[in-house]
mmCIF file of the C-alpha atoms, coordinates in Angstrom:
data_MODEL
# 
_entry.id   MODEL 
# 
loop_
_atom_site.group_PDB 
_atom_site.id 
_atom_site.type_symbol 
_atom_site.label_atom_id 
_atom_site.label_alt_id 
_atom_site.label_comp_id 
_atom_site.label_asym_id 
_atom_site.label_entity_id 
_atom_site.label_seq_id 
_atom_site.pdbx_PDB_ins_code 
_atom_site.Cartn_x 
_atom_site.Cartn_y 
_atom_site.Cartn_z 
_atom_site.occupancy 
_atom_site.B_iso_or_equiv 
_atom_site.pdbx_formal_charge 
_atom_site.auth_seq_id 
_atom_site.auth_comp_id 
_atom_site.auth_asym_id 
_atom_site.auth_atom_id 
_atom_site.pdbx_PDB_model_num 
ATOM 1   C CA . MET A 1 1   ? -0.003  -0.039  -0.080 1.00 0.00 ? 1   MET A CA 1 
ATOM 2   C CA . HIS A 1 2   ? 0.970   3.507   -0.191 1.00 0.00 ? 2   HIS A CA 1 
ATOM 3   C CA . ILE A 1 3   ? -0.825  6.899   0.659  1.00 0.00 ? 3   ILE A CA 1 
ATOM 4   C CA . LYS A 1 4   ? -1.251  9.891   -1.603 1.00 0.00 ? 4   LYS A CA 1 
ATOM 5   C CA . ILE A 1 5   ? -1.467  13.415  -0.036 1.00 0.00 ? 5   ILE A CA 1 
ATOM 6   C CA . GLY A 1 6   ? -1.614  15.929  -3.059 1.00 0.00 ? 6   GLY A CA 1 
ATOM 7   C CA . ASN A 1 7   ? 0.706   14.728  -5.724 1.00 0.00 ? 7   ASN A CA 1 
ATOM 8   C CA . ASP A 1 8   ? 3.059   13.061  -3.287 1.00 0.00 ? 8   ASP A CA 1 
ATOM 9   C CA . LEU A 1 9   ? 3.218   9.342   -2.508 1.00 0.00 ? 9   LEU A CA 1 
ATOM 10  C CA . TYR A 1 10  ? 4.413   7.762   0.583  1.00 0.00 ? 10  TYR A CA 1 
ATOM 11  C CA . PRO A 1 11  ? 4.683   4.149   1.541  1.00 0.00 ? 11  PRO A CA 1 
ATOM 12  C CA . CYS A 1 12  ? 2.363   2.654   4.025  1.00 0.00 ? 12  CYS A CA 1 
ATOM 13  C CA . THR A 1 13  ? 2.282   -0.639  5.760  1.00 0.00 ? 13  THR A CA 1 
ATOM 14  C CA . GLY A 1 14  ? -1.001  -0.519  7.855  1.00 0.00 ? 14  GLY A CA 1 
ATOM 15  C CA . TYR A 1 15  ? -4.350  1.212   7.981  1.00 0.00 ? 15  TYR A CA 1 
ATOM 16  C CA . TYR A 1 16  ? -6.273  1.016   11.126 1.00 0.00 ? 16  TYR A CA 1 
ATOM 17  C CA . PRO A 1 17  ? -9.635  3.104   11.178 1.00 0.00 ? 17  PRO A CA 1 
ATOM 18  C CA . THR A 1 18  ? -11.658 3.336   14.410 1.00 0.00 ? 18  THR A CA 1 
ATOM 19  C CA . ALA A 1 19  ? -14.682 5.213   15.622 1.00 0.00 ? 19  ALA A CA 1 
ATOM 20  C CA . GLN A 1 20  ? -12.356 8.125   17.100 1.00 0.00 ? 20  GLN A CA 1 
ATOM 21  C CA . ASP A 1 21  ? -9.227  8.024   14.792 1.00 0.00 ? 21  ASP A CA 1 
ATOM 22  C CA . VAL A 1 22  ? -7.565  6.661   11.982 1.00 0.00 ? 22  VAL A CA 1 
ATOM 23  C CA . ARG A 1 23  ? -3.932  5.349   11.924 1.00 0.00 ? 23  ARG A CA 1 
ATOM 24  C CA . PHE A 1 24  ? -1.534  4.778   9.059  1.00 0.00 ? 24  PHE A CA 1 
ATOM 25  C CA . GLU A 1 25  ? 1.497   2.824   10.049 1.00 0.00 ? 25  GLU A CA 1 
ATOM 26  C CA . GLY A 1 26  ? 5.030   2.655   8.487  1.00 0.00 ? 26  GLY A CA 1 
ATOM 27  C CA . VAL A 1 27  ? 4.786   6.051   6.736  1.00 0.00 ? 27  VAL A CA 1 
ATOM 28  C CA . GLU A 1 28  ? 8.083   8.028   6.438  1.00 0.00 ? 28  GLU A CA 1 
ATOM 29  C CA . GLY A 1 29  ? 8.852   11.468  5.315  1.00 0.00 ? 29  GLY A CA 1 
ATOM 30  C CA . LEU A 1 30  ? 5.783   13.469  6.199  1.00 0.00 ? 30  LEU A CA 1 
ATOM 31  C CA . THR A 1 31  ? 5.780   16.929  7.452  1.00 0.00 ? 31  THR A CA 1 
ATOM 32  C CA . PRO A 1 32  ? 2.683   17.771  9.567  1.00 0.00 ? 32  PRO A CA 1 
ATOM 33  C CA . PRO A 1 33  ? 0.419   19.350  9.766  1.00 0.00 ? 33  PRO A CA 1 
ATOM 34  C CA . LEU A 1 34  ? -1.135  17.657  6.883  1.00 0.00 ? 34  LEU A CA 1 
ATOM 35  C CA . THR A 1 35  ? -4.171  19.372  5.079  1.00 0.00 ? 35  THR A CA 1 
ATOM 36  C CA . GLY A 1 36  ? -6.726  18.073  2.413  1.00 0.00 ? 36  GLY A CA 1 
ATOM 37  C CA . SER A 1 37  ? -7.231  14.465  1.834  1.00 0.00 ? 37  SER A CA 1 
ATOM 38  C CA . ILE A 1 38  ? -5.279  11.180  2.360  1.00 0.00 ? 38  ILE A CA 1 
ATOM 39  C CA . THR A 1 39  ? -5.793  8.597   -0.156 1.00 0.00 ? 39  THR A CA 1 
ATOM 40  C CA . LEU A 1 40  ? -4.786  4.938   0.528  1.00 0.00 ? 40  LEU A CA 1 
ATOM 41  C CA . VAL A 1 41  ? -4.021  3.147   -2.616 1.00 0.00 ? 41  VAL A CA 1 
ATOM 42  C CA . SER A 1 42  ? -3.424  -0.553  -3.139 1.00 0.00 ? 42  SER A CA 1 
ATOM 43  C CA . GLU A 1 43  ? 0.035   -1.317  -4.365 1.00 0.00 ? 43  GLU A CA 1 
ATOM 44  C CA . ASP A 1 44  ? -0.926  -4.129  -6.624 1.00 0.00 ? 44  ASP A CA 1 
ATOM 45  C CA . ASN A 1 45  ? -3.708  -2.516  -8.839 1.00 0.00 ? 45  ASN A CA 1 
ATOM 46  C CA . GLY A 1 46  ? -3.935  1.155   -7.783 1.00 0.00 ? 46  GLY A CA 1 
ATOM 47  C CA . LEU A 1 47  ? -7.406  0.565   -6.142 1.00 0.00 ? 47  LEU A CA 1 
ATOM 48  C CA . ILE A 1 48  ? -8.365  3.298   -3.786 1.00 0.00 ? 48  ILE A CA 1 
ATOM 49  C CA . LEU A 1 49  ? -8.818  1.560   -0.399 1.00 0.00 ? 49  LEU A CA 1 
ATOM 50  C CA . ALA A 1 50  ? -9.846  4.592   1.555  1.00 0.00 ? 50  ALA A CA 1 
ATOM 51  C CA . VAL A 1 51  ? -10.052 8.159   1.544  1.00 0.00 ? 51  VAL A CA 1 
ATOM 52  C CA . GLN A 1 52  ? -9.599  10.415  4.865  1.00 0.00 ? 52  GLN A CA 1 
ATOM 53  C CA . ASP A 1 53  ? -10.135 14.124  5.018  1.00 0.00 ? 53  ASP A CA 1 
ATOM 54  C CA . CYS A 1 54  ? -7.746  15.716  7.480  1.00 0.00 ? 54  CYS A CA 1 
ATOM 55  C CA . GLY A 1 55  ? -10.279 18.234  8.278  1.00 0.00 ? 55  GLY A CA 1 
ATOM 56  C CA . ASP A 1 56  ? -12.601 15.718  9.731  1.00 0.00 ? 56  ASP A CA 1 
ATOM 57  C CA . TYR A 1 57  ? -10.181 15.318  12.674 1.00 0.00 ? 57  TYR A CA 1 
ATOM 58  C CA . ALA A 1 58  ? -9.229  17.589  15.592 1.00 0.00 ? 58  ALA A CA 1 
ATOM 59  C CA . ARG A 1 59  ? -5.606  16.847  15.743 1.00 0.00 ? 59  ARG A CA 1 
ATOM 60  C CA . GLN A 1 60  ? -2.654  14.819  14.114 1.00 0.00 ? 60  GLN A CA 1 
ATOM 61  C CA . THR A 1 61  ? 0.248   13.140  15.559 1.00 0.00 ? 61  THR A CA 1 
ATOM 62  C CA . TYR A 1 62  ? 3.264   11.698  13.778 1.00 0.00 ? 62  TYR A CA 1 
ATOM 63  C CA . ALA A 1 63  ? 6.045   9.724   15.343 1.00 0.00 ? 63  ALA A CA 1 
ATOM 64  C CA . GLU A 1 64  ? 8.250   6.586   14.474 1.00 0.00 ? 64  GLU A CA 1 
ATOM 65  C CA . GLY A 1 65  ? 6.424   6.164   11.175 1.00 0.00 ? 65  GLY A CA 1 
ATOM 66  C CA . MET A 1 66  ? 2.788   6.290   12.659 1.00 0.00 ? 66  MET A CA 1 
ATOM 67  C CA . LEU A 1 67  ? 0.369   8.964   11.474 1.00 0.00 ? 67  LEU A CA 1 
ATOM 68  C CA . THR A 1 68  ? -2.785  9.292   13.508 1.00 0.00 ? 68  THR A CA 1 
ATOM 69  C CA . LEU A 1 69  ? -5.705  11.529  12.775 1.00 0.00 ? 69  LEU A CA 1 
ATOM 70  C CA . THR A 1 70  ? -7.917  11.787  15.870 1.00 0.00 ? 70  THR A CA 1 
ATOM 71  C CA . ASN A 1 71  ? -10.734 13.568  17.574 1.00 0.00 ? 71  ASN A CA 1 
ATOM 72  C CA . GLU A 1 72  ? -9.512  12.399  21.069 1.00 0.00 ? 72  GLU A CA 1 
ATOM 73  C CA . PRO A 1 73  ? -8.725  15.375  23.206 1.00 0.00 ? 73  PRO A CA 1 
ATOM 74  C CA . GLU A 1 74  ? -5.046  16.165  23.792 1.00 0.00 ? 74  GLU A CA 1 
ATOM 75  C CA . PRO A 1 75  ? -3.580  14.243  26.758 1.00 0.00 ? 75  PRO A CA 1 
ATOM 76  C CA . PRO A 1 76  ? -2.893  16.477  29.694 1.00 0.00 ? 76  PRO A CA 1 
ATOM 77  C CA . ALA A 1 77  ? 0.790   17.262  30.159 1.00 0.00 ? 77  ALA A CA 1 
ATOM 78  C CA . PRO A 1 78  ? 2.400   15.076  32.822 1.00 0.00 ? 78  PRO A CA 1 
ATOM 79  C CA . THR A 1 79  ? 2.788   16.552  36.264 1.00 0.00 ? 79  THR A CA 1 
ATOM 80  C CA . ALA A 1 80  ? 5.992   17.341  38.081 1.00 0.00 ? 80  ALA A CA 1 
ATOM 81  C CA . GLU A 1 81  ? 5.432   14.408  40.153 1.00 0.00 ? 81  GLU A CA 1 
ATOM 82  C CA . GLU A 1 82  ? 4.809   12.222  37.260 1.00 0.00 ? 82  GLU A CA 1 
ATOM 83  C CA . LEU A 1 83  ? 8.049   13.547  35.356 1.00 0.00 ? 83  LEU A CA 1 
ATOM 84  C CA . LEU A 1 84  ? 9.985   12.723  38.461 1.00 0.00 ? 84  LEU A CA 1 
ATOM 85  C CA . ALA A 1 85  ? 8.679   9.209   38.710 1.00 0.00 ? 85  ALA A CA 1 
ATOM 86  C CA . THR A 1 86  ? 9.512   8.594   35.064 1.00 0.00 ? 86  THR A CA 1 
ATOM 87  C CA . ALA A 1 87  ? 12.862  9.995   35.349 1.00 0.00 ? 87  ALA A CA 1 
ATOM 88  C CA . ARG A 1 88  ? 13.508  7.814   38.658 1.00 0.00 ? 88  ARG A CA 1 
ATOM 89  C CA . ALA A 1 89  ? 12.360  4.781   36.920 1.00 0.00 ? 89  ALA A CA 1 
ATOM 90  C CA . GLU A 1 90  ? 14.342  5.127   33.976 1.00 0.00 ? 90  GLU A CA 1 
ATOM 91  C CA . ALA A 1 91  ? 17.355  5.868   35.991 1.00 0.00 ? 91  ALA A CA 1 
ATOM 92  C CA . TYR A 1 92  ? 16.838  2.470   37.934 1.00 0.00 ? 92  TYR A CA 1 
ATOM 93  C CA . GLY A 1 93  ? 16.411  0.945   34.601 1.00 0.00 ? 93  GLY A CA 1 
ATOM 94  C CA . ARG A 1 94  ? 19.758  2.168   33.337 1.00 0.00 ? 94  ARG A CA 1 
ATOM 95  C CA . ILE A 1 95  ? 21.691  0.678   36.045 1.00 0.00 ? 95  ILE A CA 1 
ATOM 96  C CA . LYS A 1 96  ? 19.734  -2.624  36.465 1.00 0.00 ? 96  LYS A CA 1 
ATOM 97  C CA . GLY A 1 97  ? 22.152  -5.641  35.902 1.00 0.00 ? 97  GLY A CA 1 
ATOM 98  C CA . LYS A 1 98  ? 25.109  -3.371  35.780 1.00 0.00 ? 98  LYS A CA 1 
ATOM 99  C CA . CYS A 1 99  ? 26.391  -4.215  39.167 1.00 0.00 ? 99  CYS A CA 1 
ATOM 100 C CA . SER A 1 100 ? 26.453  -8.047  38.223 1.00 0.00 ? 100 SER A CA 1 
ATOM 101 C CA . ALA A 1 101 ? 28.190  -7.262  34.933 1.00 0.00 ? 101 ALA A CA 1 
ATOM 102 C CA . ALA A 1 102 ? 30.822  -5.316  36.469 1.00 0.00 ? 102 ALA A CA 1 
ATOM 103 C CA . ILE A 1 103 ? 31.494  -7.917  38.836 1.00 0.00 ? 103 ILE A CA 1 
ATOM 104 C CA . MET A 1 104 ? 31.743  -10.616 36.213 1.00 0.00 ? 104 MET A CA 1 
ATOM 105 C CA . SER A 1 105 ? 34.091  -8.583  34.309 1.00 0.00 ? 105 SER A CA 1 
ATOM 106 C CA . GLY A 1 106 ? 36.502  -9.829  36.770 1.00 0.00 ? 106 GLY A CA 1 
ATOM 107 C CA . VAL A 1 107 ? 39.849  -8.638  38.353 1.00 0.00 ? 107 VAL A CA 1 
ATOM 108 C CA . THR A 1 108 ? 43.549  -8.761  37.476 1.00 0.00 ? 108 THR A CA 1 
ATOM 109 C CA . VAL A 1 109 ? 46.251  -10.027 39.884 1.00 0.00 ? 109 VAL A CA 1 
ATOM 110 C CA . GLY A 1 110 ? 49.803  -9.794  38.626 1.00 0.00 ? 110 GLY A CA 1 
ATOM 111 C CA . ASP A 1 111 ? 49.768  -10.468 34.986 1.00 0.00 ? 111 ASP A CA 1 
ATOM 112 C CA . LYS A 1 112 ? 46.712  -12.642 34.912 1.00 0.00 ? 112 LYS A CA 1 
ATOM 113 C CA . HIS A 1 113 ? 43.094  -11.721 34.519 1.00 0.00 ? 113 HIS A CA 1 
ATOM 114 C CA . TYR A 1 114 ? 40.228  -13.740 36.348 1.00 0.00 ? 114 TYR A CA 1 
ATOM 115 C CA . ARG A 1 115 ? 36.621  -13.397 35.284 1.00 0.00 ? 115 ARG A CA 1 
ATOM 116 C CA . LEU A 1 116 ? 34.027  -13.623 37.990 1.00 0.00 ? 116 LEU A CA 1 
ATOM 117 C CA . ASN A 1 117 ? 30.963  -15.390 36.700 1.00 0.00 ? 117 ASN A CA 1 
ATOM 118 C CA . GLU A 1 118 ? 29.155  -17.673 38.998 1.00 0.00 ? 118 GLU A CA 1 
ATOM 119 C CA . ASP A 1 119 ? 31.357  -20.796 37.792 1.00 0.00 ? 119 ASP A CA 1 
ATOM 120 C CA . ASP A 1 120 ? 34.490  -18.630 38.284 1.00 0.00 ? 120 ASP A CA 1 
ATOM 121 C CA . GLN A 1 121 ? 33.544  -17.661 41.807 1.00 0.00 ? 121 GLN A CA 1 
ATOM 122 C CA . THR A 1 122 ? 32.717  -21.349 42.518 1.00 0.00 ? 122 THR A CA 1 
ATOM 123 C CA . ALA A 1 123 ? 36.231  -22.406 41.426 1.00 0.00 ? 123 ALA A CA 1 
ATOM 124 C CA . ILE A 1 124 ? 37.774  -19.928 43.644 1.00 0.00 ? 124 ILE A CA 1 
ATOM 125 C CA . ASN A 1 125 ? 35.766  -20.817 46.684 1.00 0.00 ? 125 ASN A CA 1 
ATOM 126 C CA . ALA A 1 126 ? 36.742  -24.525 45.837 1.00 0.00 ? 126 ALA A CA 1 
ATOM 127 C CA . ALA A 1 127 ? 40.497  -23.501 45.672 1.00 0.00 ? 127 ALA A CA 1 
ATOM 128 C CA . VAL A 1 128 ? 40.245  -21.632 49.085 1.00 0.00 ? 128 VAL A CA 1 
ATOM 129 C CA . ALA A 1 129 ? 38.513  -24.636 50.631 1.00 0.00 ? 129 ALA A CA 1 
ATOM 130 C CA . LEU A 1 130 ? 41.772  -26.699 49.619 1.00 0.00 ? 130 LEU A CA 1 
ATOM 131 C CA . VAL A 1 131 ? 43.834  -24.136 51.092 1.00 0.00 ? 131 VAL A CA 1 
ATOM 132 C CA . ALA A 1 132 ? 41.859  -24.196 54.273 1.00 0.00 ? 132 ALA A CA 1 
ATOM 133 C CA . ALA A 1 133 ? 42.271  -27.959 54.285 1.00 0.00 ? 133 ALA A CA 1 
ATOM 134 C CA . GLY A 1 134 ? 45.956  -27.432 54.586 1.00 0.00 ? 134 GLY A CA 1 
ATOM 135 C CA . GLU A 1 135 ? 46.803  -28.051 50.618 1.00 0.00 ? 135 GLU A CA 1 
ATOM 136 C CA . THR A 1 136 ? 49.833  -25.802 49.596 1.00 0.00 ? 136 THR A CA 1 
ATOM 137 C CA . GLN A 1 137 ? 49.810  -26.597 46.027 1.00 0.00 ? 137 GLN A CA 1 
ATOM 138 C CA . ILE A 1 138 ? 46.392  -26.093 44.174 1.00 0.00 ? 138 ILE A CA 1 
ATOM 139 C CA . PRO A 1 139 ? 45.526  -26.593 40.515 1.00 0.00 ? 139 PRO A CA 1 
ATOM 140 C CA . PHE A 1 140 ? 43.781  -23.503 39.253 1.00 0.00 ? 140 PHE A CA 1 
ATOM 141 C CA . ALA A 1 141 ? 43.422  -21.430 36.050 1.00 0.00 ? 141 ALA A CA 1 
ATOM 142 C CA . ALA A 1 142 ? 43.137  -17.758 35.000 1.00 0.00 ? 142 ALA A CA 1 
ATOM 143 C CA . ASP A 1 143 ? 41.100  -16.656 31.906 1.00 0.00 ? 143 ASP A CA 1 
ATOM 144 C CA . ASP A 1 144 ? 43.455  -18.212 29.707 1.00 0.00 ? 144 ASP A CA 1 
ATOM 145 C CA . GLY A 1 145 ? 42.278  -21.578 30.790 1.00 0.00 ? 145 GLY A CA 1 
ATOM 146 C CA . VAL A 1 146 ? 45.786  -22.977 31.136 1.00 0.00 ? 146 VAL A CA 1 
ATOM 147 C CA . THR A 1 147 ? 45.615  -24.900 34.576 1.00 0.00 ? 147 THR A CA 1 
ATOM 148 C CA . SER A 1 148 ? 48.763  -24.554 36.705 1.00 0.00 ? 148 SER A CA 1 
ATOM 149 C CA . MET A 1 149 ? 49.614  -25.174 40.298 1.00 0.00 ? 149 MET A CA 1 
ATOM 150 C CA . TYR A 1 150 ? 49.003  -22.143 42.502 1.00 0.00 ? 150 TYR A CA 1 
ATOM 151 C CA . THR A 1 151 ? 50.593  -21.616 45.937 1.00 0.00 ? 151 THR A CA 1 
ATOM 152 C CA . ALA A 1 152 ? 48.322  -21.273 48.974 1.00 0.00 ? 152 ALA A CA 1 
ATOM 153 C CA . GLU A 1 153 ? 49.365  -17.537 49.198 1.00 0.00 ? 153 GLU A CA 1 
ATOM 154 C CA . ALA A 1 154 ? 48.470  -16.998 45.295 1.00 0.00 ? 154 ALA A CA 1 
ATOM 155 C CA . VAL A 1 155 ? 45.169  -18.512 45.742 1.00 0.00 ? 155 VAL A CA 1 
ATOM 156 C CA . LYS A 1 156 ? 44.469  -16.450 48.853 1.00 0.00 ? 156 LYS A CA 1 
ATOM 157 C CA . GLU A 1 157 ? 45.626  -13.225 46.778 1.00 0.00 ? 157 GLU A CA 1 
ATOM 158 C CA . VAL A 1 158 ? 43.094  -13.991 43.935 1.00 0.00 ? 158 VAL A CA 1 
ATOM 159 C CA . ALA A 1 159 ? 40.374  -14.804 46.381 1.00 0.00 ? 159 ALA A CA 1 
ATOM 160 C CA . GLN A 1 160 ? 40.989  -11.611 48.471 1.00 0.00 ? 160 GLN A CA 1 
ATOM 161 C CA . THR A 1 161 ? 41.169  -9.407  45.375 1.00 0.00 ? 161 THR A CA 1 
ATOM 162 C CA . ALA A 1 162 ? 37.855  -11.004 44.016 1.00 0.00 ? 162 ALA A CA 1 
ATOM 163 C CA . TYR A 1 163 ? 36.191  -10.498 47.216 1.00 0.00 ? 163 TYR A CA 1 
ATOM 164 C CA . LYS A 1 164 ? 37.095  -6.781  47.424 1.00 0.00 ? 164 LYS A CA 1 
ATOM 165 C CA . TRP A 1 165 ? 36.028  -6.147  43.882 1.00 0.00 ? 165 TRP A CA 1 
ATOM 166 C CA . VAL A 1 166 ? 32.637  -7.812  44.602 1.00 0.00 ? 166 VAL A CA 1 
ATOM 167 C CA . LEU A 1 167 ? 31.963  -6.155  47.708 1.00 0.00 ? 167 LEU A CA 1 
ATOM 168 C CA . ALA A 1 168 ? 33.102  -2.719  46.370 1.00 0.00 ? 168 ALA A CA 1 
ATOM 169 C CA . ASN A 1 169 ? 30.664  -2.971  43.624 1.00 0.00 ? 169 ASN A CA 1 
ATOM 170 C CA . ARG A 1 170 ? 27.760  -4.015  45.717 1.00 0.00 ? 170 ARG A CA 1 
ATOM 171 C CA . LYS A 1 171 ? 28.373  -1.132  48.114 1.00 0.00 ? 171 LYS A CA 1 
ATOM 172 C CA . TYR A 1 172 ? 28.719  1.421   45.143 1.00 0.00 ? 172 TYR A CA 1 
ATOM 173 C CA . ASN A 1 173 ? 25.444  -0.123  43.700 1.00 0.00 ? 173 ASN A CA 1 
ATOM 174 C CA . ALA A 1 174 ? 23.583  0.360   46.957 1.00 0.00 ? 174 ALA A CA 1 
ATOM 175 C CA . ALA A 1 175 ? 24.843  3.974   47.046 1.00 0.00 ? 175 ALA A CA 1 
ATOM 176 C CA . LEU A 1 176 ? 23.700  4.468   43.577 1.00 0.00 ? 176 LEU A CA 1 
ATOM 177 C CA . TYR A 1 177 ? 20.190  3.296   44.413 1.00 0.00 ? 177 TYR A CA 1 
ATOM 178 C CA . ALA A 1 178 ? 20.167  5.535   47.413 1.00 0.00 ? 178 ALA A CA 1 
ATOM 179 C CA . TRP A 1 179 ? 20.958  8.375   45.320 1.00 0.00 ? 179 TRP A CA 1 
ATOM 180 C CA . ILE A 1 180 ? 18.379  7.802   42.727 1.00 0.00 ? 180 ILE A CA 1 
ATOM 181 C CA . THR A 1 181 ? 15.657  7.287   45.473 1.00 0.00 ? 181 THR A CA 1 
ATOM 182 C CA . ARG A 1 182 ? 16.370  10.712  46.929 1.00 0.00 ? 182 ARG A CA 1 
ATOM 183 C CA . GLU A 1 183 ? 17.318  12.671  43.911 1.00 0.00 ? 183 GLU A CA 1 
ATOM 184 C CA . THR A 1 184 ? 14.553  15.227  42.622 1.00 0.00 ? 184 THR A CA 1 
ATOM 185 C CA . ASP A 1 185 ? 16.196  16.819  39.842 1.00 0.00 ? 185 ASP A CA 1 
ATOM 186 C CA . THR A 1 186 ? 14.990  15.067  36.655 1.00 0.00 ? 186 THR A CA 1 
ATOM 187 C CA . ALA A 1 187 ? 18.149  16.324  34.761 1.00 0.00 ? 187 ALA A CA 1 
ATOM 188 C CA . VAL A 1 188 ? 20.571  15.048  37.273 1.00 0.00 ? 188 VAL A CA 1 
ATOM 189 C CA . LEU A 1 189 ? 18.479  11.640  37.192 1.00 0.00 ? 189 LEU A CA 1 
ATOM 190 C CA . ALA A 1 190 ? 18.675  11.436  33.489 1.00 0.00 ? 190 ALA A CA 1 
ATOM 191 C CA . ALA A 1 191 ? 22.447  11.625  33.618 1.00 0.00 ? 191 ALA A CA 1 
ATOM 192 C CA . ILE A 1 192 ? 22.962  8.751   36.309 1.00 0.00 ? 192 ILE A CA 1 
ATOM 193 C CA . ASN A 1 193 ? 24.356  5.543   35.156 1.00 0.00 ? 193 ASN A CA 1 
ATOM 194 C CA . TYR A 1 194 ? 26.542  2.891   36.610 1.00 0.00 ? 194 TYR A CA 1 
ATOM 195 C CA . GLY A 1 195 ? 29.878  4.388   36.896 1.00 0.00 ? 195 GLY A CA 1 
ATOM 196 C CA . SER A 1 196 ? 28.579  7.865   37.688 1.00 0.00 ? 196 SER A CA 1 
ATOM 197 C CA . ALA A 1 197 ? 30.456  9.705   40.549 1.00 0.00 ? 197 ALA A CA 1 
ATOM 198 C CA . LEU A 1 198 ? 28.445  9.736   43.694 1.00 0.00 ? 198 LEU A CA 1 
ATOM 199 C CA . PRO A 1 199 ? 27.312  12.977  45.520 1.00 0.00 ? 199 PRO A CA 1 
ATOM 200 C CA . ASP A 1 200 ? 29.913  13.991  48.129 1.00 0.00 ? 200 ASP A CA 1 
ATOM 201 C CA . ASP A 1 201 ? 28.142  12.592  51.128 1.00 0.00 ? 201 ASP A CA 1 
ATOM 202 C CA . LEU A 1 202 ? 27.314  9.350   49.539 1.00 0.00 ? 202 LEU A CA 1 
ATOM 203 C CA . ALA A 1 203 ? 30.994  9.171   48.186 1.00 0.00 ? 203 ALA A CA 1 
ATOM 204 C CA . ALA A 1 204 ? 32.280  9.781   51.591 1.00 0.00 ? 204 ALA A CA 1 
ATOM 205 C CA . ALA A 1 205 ? 30.033  7.092   53.196 1.00 0.00 ? 205 ALA A CA 1 
ATOM 206 C CA . LEU A 1 206 ? 30.826  4.481   50.684 1.00 0.00 ? 206 LEU A CA 1 
ATOM 207 C CA . THR A 1 207 ? 34.633  5.258   51.163 1.00 0.00 ? 207 THR A CA 1 
ATOM 208 C CA . ALA A 1 208 ? 34.136  4.622   54.963 1.00 0.00 ? 208 ALA A CA 1 
ATOM 209 C CA . GLN A 1 209 ? 32.390  1.477   54.297 1.00 0.00 ? 209 GLN A CA 1 
ATOM 210 C CA . LEU A 1 210 ? 35.067  0.223   52.036 1.00 0.00 ? 210 LEU A CA 1 
ATOM 211 C CA . THR A 1 211 ? 37.838  1.326   54.368 1.00 0.00 ? 211 THR A CA 1 
ATOM 212 C CA . ALA A 1 212 ? 36.094  -0.481  57.287 1.00 0.00 ? 212 ALA A CA 1 
ATOM 213 C CA . ALA A 1 213 ? 36.092  -3.559  55.293 1.00 0.00 ? 213 ALA A CA 1 
ATOM 214 C CA . GLY A 1 214 ? 39.743  -3.291  54.468 1.00 0.00 ? 214 GLY A CA 1 
ATOM 215 C CA . ILE A 1 215 ? 39.343  -2.166  50.901 1.00 0.00 ? 215 ILE A CA 1 
ATOM 216 C CA . ASP A 1 216 ? 41.285  0.808   49.392 1.00 0.00 ? 216 ASP A CA 1 
ATOM 217 C CA . SER A 1 217 ? 39.063  3.768   48.548 1.00 0.00 ? 217 SER A CA 1 
ATOM 218 C CA . GLY A 1 218 ? 40.292  3.684   45.071 1.00 0.00 ? 218 GLY A CA 1 
ATOM 219 C CA . ALA A 1 219 ? 39.117  0.113   44.306 1.00 0.00 ? 219 ALA A CA 1 
ATOM 220 C CA . LEU A 1 220 ? 36.523  1.583   42.049 1.00 0.00 ? 220 LEU A CA 1 
ATOM 221 C CA . ALA A 1 221 ? 38.692  4.125   40.531 1.00 0.00 ? 221 ALA A CA 1 
ATOM 222 C CA . GLY A 1 222 ? 38.665  2.540   37.031 1.00 0.00 ? 222 GLY A CA 1 
ATOM 223 C CA . LEU A 1 223 ? 34.876  2.140   37.068 1.00 0.00 ? 223 LEU A CA 1 
ATOM 224 C CA . LEU A 1 224 ? 33.768  5.695   38.221 1.00 0.00 ? 224 LEU A CA 1 
ATOM 225 C CA . ASN A 1 225 ? 33.638  8.669   35.761 1.00 0.00 ? 225 ASN A CA 1 
# 
């Protein structure tokens, strides 16, 4: 199908008339407001399928290829409270799952990198259990997949680095949620993402929490911007 407006033709993939409005789907290149009639024409044989007069409708909307002629009243503008709720929900949505992704990206110890997905963390815990059982040489592998014998001290270093990275991200994520929950500026909310620098008070509280856990305050330096 296509629609004809004056002498101009536009592709159209759908036509949906109702008692209150009519919608043309998959239409590109329009410049509303439109005047006159819109003729829907079959692509196969040029048969006129429908004719709509723009003057029969109170208003027009056109977005993402959807042209709507409607007599429905203009929807009320959102209140400040609704705009704030929307901005807050969008901010929550942007950071959802980002903490887990950051944790699973892993840590670097020496010249080797260790991913921290669920299986990797299980492997680290198993190696730590062997150390606790008195083993001094433990088979273990970094991301390269090459298993070698790690000393108990080497296993402890990987485990401790991983633990600090996991805890630091979880604490930061909690602070980020607290910020979104209290923030009342929609422009600020729109800019918040995982990795955003925290407000001073939340940053200080996070540093205190990390320090109390024996984690250097710069643990997240590569993450924050």
